[in-house]
C-alpha positions in Angstrom: 5.9 -29.8 -8.2 6.8 -26.2 -8.5 6.3 -24.3 -5.3 4.2 -21.1 -5.3 5.9 -17.8 -6.1 4.6 -15.4 -3.4 5.0 -11.7 -4.1 3.6 -9.4 -1.5 2.2 -6.1 -2.8 2.6 -4.3 0.5 5.3 -3.9 3.1 7.0 -0.9 4.7 10.4 0.5 5.6 11.8 3.6 7.3 15.3 4.8 8.0 16.3 4.9 11.7 16.5 8.5 13.0 20.2 8.3 13.7 20.9 8.2 9.9 18.7 11.2 9.1 21.7 13.6 9.0 23.5 11.3 6.5 20.7 11.5 4.0 18.9 14.8 4.6 20.6 17.6 2.6 22.6 20.0 4.8 20.3 23.0 4.1 17.4 21.1 5.7 19.2 20.0 8.9 17.7 22.9 10.9 14.4 20.9 10.7 15.9 17.8 12.3 15.7 18.9 15.9 11.9 19.4 15.6 11.7 16.1 13.7 13.3 14.2 16.6 10.7 15.7 19.0 8.0 14.7 16.6 9.5 11.2 16.4 9.1 10.6 20.1 5.4 11.7 19.9 5.0 9.5 16.9 6.4 6.4 18.5 4.3 6.9 21.6 1.1 7.3 19.6 1.6 4.6 17.0 2.9 2.2 19.6 -0.7 1.8 20.6 -1.4 0.2 17.3 0.7 -2.9 18.4 0.1 -2.9 22.2 -0.6 -6.6 22.3 -0.9 -8.2 25.7 1.3 -11.1 26.7 -1.8 -13.4 26.3 -2.4 -12.2 22.8 1.3 -12.6 21.9 1.2 -16.2 23.1 -1.4 -16.8 20.5 -0.2 -14.7 17.5 3.6 -15.1 18.1 4.3 -18.7 18.9 7.7 -18.5 17.2 8.7 -15.4 19.2 9.5 -13.5 16.0 7.5 -10.4 17.1 8.9 -10.4 20.6 12.4 -11.0 19.4 12.3 -7.9 17.2 11.3 -9.3 13.8 9.7 -6.0 12.9 13.2 -4.4 12.8 13.3 -5.5 9.2 11.7 -2.1 8.7 15.3 -0.9 8.4 17.5 -4.0 8.7 17.7 -5.8 5.3 19.0 -9.0 6.8 16.2 -9.3 9.3 13.6 -8.5 6.5 15.0 -11.2 4.2 15.0 -13.6 7.1 11.3 -12.9 7.8 10.5 -13.1 4.0 12.2 -16.5 3.9 10.4 -17.7 7.1 7.0 -16.8 5.6 7.8 -18.0 2.0 7.7 -14.6 0.4 10.0 -14.4 -2.6 9.6 -10.6 -3.1 7.7 -7.7 -1.8 6.9 -4.1 -2.7 8.2 -1.7 0.0 6.7 1.7 0.8 7.8 4.4 3.2 6.3 4.5 6.7 6.4 2.5 9.9 5.5 2.9 13.6 9.1 2.5 14.6 10.0 6.0 13.3 8.9 9.0 11.3 10.0 9.2 7.7 12.5 12.0 7.3 10.8 15.5 7.2 7.4 13.9 7.1 4.7 16.5 7.8 2.8 14.5 10.3 2.8 16.8 13.3 3.9 20.2 11.8 3.3 21.9 8.5 6.4 22.0 6.3 7.1 23.8 3.0 7.0 21.6 -0.1 10.7 21.9 -0.6 11.3 20.4 2.8 8.9 17.6 2.3 10.6 16.9 -1.1 14.0 16.8 0.7 12.6 14.2 3.1 11.4 12.1 0.2 14.8 12.3 -1.5 16.5 11.3 1.8 14.2 8.2 2.1 14.9 7.2 -1.5 18.6 7.5 -1.1 18.6 5.5 2.2 16.4 2.8 0.7 18.7 2.5 -2.3 21.7 2.0 0.0 19.9 -0.2 2.5 18.1 -2.5 0.1 19.8 -2.1 -3.2 21.8 -5.4 -2.8 18.5 -7.3 -2.7 16.6 -5.3 -5.4 15.3 -8.5 -6.9 13.4 -9.3 -3.7 13.0 -6.0 -1.9 11.1 -3.9 -4.5 11.3 -0.3 -3.4 8.6 2.3 -4.4 9.6 6.0 -4.5 7.5 9.2 -4.4 8.9 11.5 -7.1 5.6 13.3 -7.3 6.4 15.0 -4.0 9.1 17.1 -5.6 8.1 20.8 -5.9 7.6 21.0 -9.7 7.3 18.8 -12.8 11.0 19.1 -13.8 12.2 18.0 -10.4 9.6 15.2 -10.4 11.0 13.9 -13.6 14.5 14.2 -12.3 13.7 12.2 -9.1 11.8 9.6 -11.2 14.9 9.1 -13.4 16.9 8.7 -10.2 14.8 5.9 -8.8 14.6 4.2 -12.1 18.4 4.1 -12.4 18.6 2.6 -8.9 16.2 -0.3 -9.7 13.1 0.9 -7.8 10.0 -1.0 -8.7 7.3 1.7 -8.7 6.4 5.3 -8.1 3.6 6.9 -6.2 0.9 8.8 -8.1 1.6 12.5 -7.4 -0.3 14.0 -4.5 0.2 11.5 -1.6 0.1 14.6 0.6 -2.5 17.0 -0.9 -1.0 19.6 -3.2 -3.4 22.5 -3.8 -0.6 24.2 -5.8 -0.8 21.6 -8.6 -3.5 20.8 -11.2 -5.5 17.5 -10.8 -3.7 14.3 -11.6 -5.7 13.8 -14.9 -4.6 17.2 -16.2 -2.3 17.1 -19.2 0.3 18.9 -17.0 1.3 15.5 -15.8 1.5 13.8 -19.2 5.3 14.0 -19.2 5.3 12.2 -15.9 3.1 9.4 -17.1 5.1 9.1 -20.3 8.4 8.8 -18.4 6.9 6.3 -16.0 5.5 4.2 -18.9 8.9 4.3 -20.7 10.6 3.0 -17.6 8.2 0.1 -17.2 7.4 1.1 -13.6 3.8 1.1 -12.3 2.1 4.1 -10.8 1.0 3.3 -7.2 -1.8 4.6 -5.0 -1.4 3.6 -1.3 -3.7 4.0 1.6 -3.5 7.5 2.9 -3.3 9.0 -0.5 -4.6 12.6 -0.7 -4.3 13.4 3.0 -3.5 16.9 4.1 -0.3 17.6 6.1 -0.8 16.7 9.8 -4.3 15.3 9.1 -3.9 11.6 9.9 -2.1 11.7 13.2 -4.1 14.6 14.5 -7.1 12.5 13.9 -5.6 9.5 15.6 -4.7 11.6 18.6 -8.2 13.0 18.9 -9.6 9.4 18.6 -7.2 8.2 21.3 -8.3 11.0 23.7 -12.0 10.1 23.2 -11.3 6.4 23.6 -9.2 6.9 26.8 -12.1 9.0 28.2 -14.3 5.9 27.7 -11.7 3.6 29.3 -10.7 2.0 26.0 -7.3 1.4 24.5 -8.1 -0.8 21.4 -6.9 1.9 18.9 -6.0 -0.6 16.2 -9.3 -2.3 16.2 -11.2 1.1 16.1 -9.2 2.4 13.1 -9.2 -0.7 11.0 -12.7 -1.9 11.7 -15.0 0.9 12.7 -14.0 4.4 12.1 -14.8 5.8 8.6 -12.4 8.7 9.3 -9.5 6.4 8.6 -8.5 3.6 6.2 -11.7 1.6 6.6 -13.4 3.9 4.1 -11.2 6.6 2.6 -12.6 7.8 -0.8 -9.5 9.7 -1.8 -7.4 6.7 -3.1 -10.5 5.5 -5.0 -11.1 9.0 -6.4 -7.6 9.2 -7.7 -8.2 5.9 -9.6 -11.3 7.2 -11.3 -9.8 10.6 -12.0 -7.1 8.7 -14.0 -9.7 6.6 -15.7 -12.4 9.1 -16.6 -9.8 11.8 -17.1 -8.4 9.9 -20.1 -4.9 9.3 -18.6 -5.0 5.6 -19.4 -6.2 6.4 -23.0 -3.3 8.8 -23.6 -0.9 6.3 -22.0 -2.2 2.9 -22.9 0.8 1.1 -21.4 0.5 2.8 -18.0 0.0 0.4 -15.1 -1.6 1.2 -11.8 -1.3 -0.7 -8.5 -3.8 0.1 -5.7 -2.5 -1.1 -2.4 -3.8 -1.4 1.2 -7.2 0.0 0.1 -9.0 -3.4 0.1 -10.9 -4.7 -2.9 -14.5 -5.3 -1.9 -15.6 -1.9 -3.1 -14.3 -2.4 -6.6 -16.9 -4.4 -8.5 -19.9 -2.1 -7.7 -17.8 1.0 -8.0 -16.5 0.0 -11.5 -20.0 -0.9 -12.6 -21.3 2.5 -11.5 -18.3 4.3 -13.1 -19.1 2.5 -16.4 -22.6 3.9 -16.2 -21.3 7.4 -15.6 -19.0 6.9 -18.6 -21.8 5.8 -20.9 -24.1 8.6 -19.8 -21.5 11.4 -20.1 -18.9 10.1 -22.7 -19.2 13.3 -24.7 -18.2 15.4 -21.7 -15.1 13.5 -20.5 -11.7 12.7 -22.0 -11.9 8.9 -21.4 -12.5 6.7 -24.4 -12.8 3.3 -22.6 -15.0 2.1 -19.8 -13.4 2.2 -16.4 -13.9 -1.6 -16.0 -12.1 -2.2 -19.3 -9.2 -0.1 -18.0 -9.2 -1.9 -14.7 -8.9 -5.4 -16.2 -6.2 -4.3 -18.7 -4.0 -2.0 -16.8 -4.6 -2.3 -13.0 -3.8 -4.4 -10.0 -5.1 -4.3 -6.4 -3.0 -5.6 -3.5 -5.3 -7.1 -1.0 -3.2 -6.2 2.0 -4.1 -8.3 5.0 -6.6 -10.0 2.7 -10.2 -10.5 4.0 -12.1 -13.8 3.6 -14.9 -11.9 1.8 -12.4 -10.6 -0.8 -11.3 -14.1 -1.7 -14.9 -15.2 -2.1 -15.5 -12.3 -4.5 -12.3 -12.7 -6.5 -14.2 -13.4 -9.8 -16.1 -10.1 -9.4 -12.9 -8.2 -8.8 -11.0 -10.1 -11.5 -8.6 -12.9 -10.5 -6.1 -11.5 -13.0 -6.1 -8.1 -11.2 -5.5 -9.3 -7.6 -2.2 -9.4 -5.6 -1.7 -10.5 -2.1 -0.1 -8.1 0.4 1.2 -9.0 3.9 1.9 -5.4 5.1 5.1 -6.4 7.0 5.9 -5.3 9.7 2.7 -3.5 10.5 0.4 -4.7 13.3 -2.6 -5.0 11.0 -0.8 -7.1 8.5 -0.5 -10.9 8.1 3.0 -11.1 9.6 4.0 -13.1 11.6 1.1 -15.4 10.7 1.2 -15.3 6.9 1.3 -19.1 6.3 -1.8 -19.8 8.4 -3.5 -16.7 7.1 -3.0 -17.7 3.5 -4.2 -21.2 4.2 -7.3 -20.1 5.9 -8.1 -17.4 3.3 -7.3 -19.3 0.2 -8.2 -22.9 1.1 -10.0 -24.6 -1.9 -8.9 -22.0 -4.5 -7.9 -23.6 -7.8 -4.2 -23.8 -8.4 -4.2 -21.6 -11.5 -6.1 -18.8 -9.6 -3.9 -19.2 -6.6 -0.7 -18.8 -8.6 -2.0 -15.7 -10.3 -3.1 -13.9 -7.1 -0.1 -14.9 -5.0 2.6 -14.0 -7.6 2.1 -14.4 -11.3 0.0 -11.2 -11.6 2.7 -9.2 -9.9 5.4 -10.8 -12.2 3.4 -9.9 -15.3 2.4 -6.4 -14.2 5.6 -5.3 -12.6 8.0 -7.0 -15.1 9.8 -9.1 -12.4 12.4 -11.7 -13.1 10.3 -14.8 -13.0 13.2 -17.3 -13.3 15.0 -15.6 -10.4 11.9 -15.6 -8.2 11.1 -19.2 -9.1 14.5 -20.3 -7.9 13.9 -18.5 -4.6 10.5 -20.0 -4.3 11.8 -23.5 -4.7 13.9 -22.9 -1.7 11.5 -21.0 0.6 8.1 -21.0 -0.9 4.9 -22.9 0.1 3.4 -25.7 -1.9 -0.1 -25.5 -3.4 -1.3 -27.9 -0.8 0.0 -25.9 2.0 -2.0 -22.9 0.9 -5.0 -24.3 -0.8 -5.4 -27.5 1.0 -7.6 -28.3 4.0 -8.6 -25.3 6.1 -6.3 -25.4 9.2 -7.7 -26.0 12.6 -6.9 -22.6 13.9 -7.2 -21.4 17.5 -10.4 -19.3 17.6 -8.4 -16.7 19.6 -6.0 -16.3 16.6 -8.9 -15.7 14.2 -10.3 -13.1 16.6 -6.9 -11.4 16.7 -6.8 -11.3 12.9 -10.2 -9.8 12.8 -9.4 -7.2 15.5 -6.2 -6.1 13.8 -7.3 -6.2 10.2 -11.0 -6.8 9.8 -10.3 -10.3 8.4 -13.9 -11.5 8.9 -15.7 -8.3 7.8 -18.4 -8.6 5.2 -18.0 -6.6 2.0 -18.6 -2.9 2.2 -22.0 -1.6 1.4 -22.2 0.4 -1.8 -23.0 4.1 -1.7 -23.8 5.4 -5.2 -24.6 8.9 -4.0 -21.3 9.4 -2.3 -19.5 8.6 -5.5 -21.7 10.8 -7.7 -21.0 13.8 -5.5 -17.3 13.4 -5.9 -17.3 12.6 -9.6 -19.3 15.7 -10.3 -16.8 17.7 -8.5 -14.1 16.2 -10.7 -15.8 16.6 -14.1 -18.4 18.9 -15.6 -21.4 17.1 -17.2 -24.0 18.7 -19.4 -26.6 16.0 -18.5 
């Protein structure tokens, strides 16, 4: 029987600081001294995300892949491929960002002019092309051409990543850009057209829309408060409890409905959108409400199709570190719109426990649905080489029985660890209609 083709919709990479001068253009080298200072601060802070005790590591790392440096696949392609093979992952989308190092010229601790931020993005793209280009069928890099200073340079960088075999491009505005019109403005139509012509999807990743220095300043403030209370479980606090961070950030969702209600998908009917590391439990009720907004105000907005229709035809959500509740509501979200993501090598992700995690989360799921969510949806939406990935899967992939068979008899401490680091056992998010309405009315002017 054919093994499962597993395509992860979420993983991360970053160039090691020692190669920054090789990829950052010479005119921006004066920024690098400050970046090295920021990098030490960054590693100290984000190291708290993965400050697992020896007792916890004994439970979550029985094969010693964490303790032996398996996370170094963040910049070592051979180690990444080894960890993909070990976990049965045929291919994975790769985004910039990892606790091991800052991305070049990333404005996390100091404000930088847009041309410097853009230079850092170009440096990352060129390093990623060099580091992972030989494995482009499996390591699917995503670039951020929308960080370039203006539309012409965005299009130039988009062309560059397309020529190097990148697999996707961020929606412009990962870091908030008050100098640009909103993403549904016709200003960006040449960008969406070029993206569609290339066959690449647009991507919205967790953290989209943040201001420079915002996230890590917030993490530092939270850490100070927690230390004053004698606590150090920073990862658990951010993932599970604090609405100031990724547990409920409306900005990635808002970008999605701006594209939908703003008519971008109507003007570009072959445009594809991948939402990643933003969970999926909020989608059914949000789309239902956006449909109601559309029906009540269709004369006032550019969109010509209901948001739910656009979702099922042109969108995909990567359930990074998938929750049990998300699998249970897969029919509500749309089985054909779901992609699994392991978030390698981040502490909140499924690595190094992906095999057990998948078995516990997807036990009992019918084979056709399992195949769609673990790989076939990605192959269809991203235009991947199925025959090539199938050959890889026959060598390293799991069987249907290994994923959807009997629920494994897991150590309760391991389940508790998954819940602490990812919110694995959280119930679905409560729906807040009023919160959405306030934001939608800021985005669009309605006469009713």
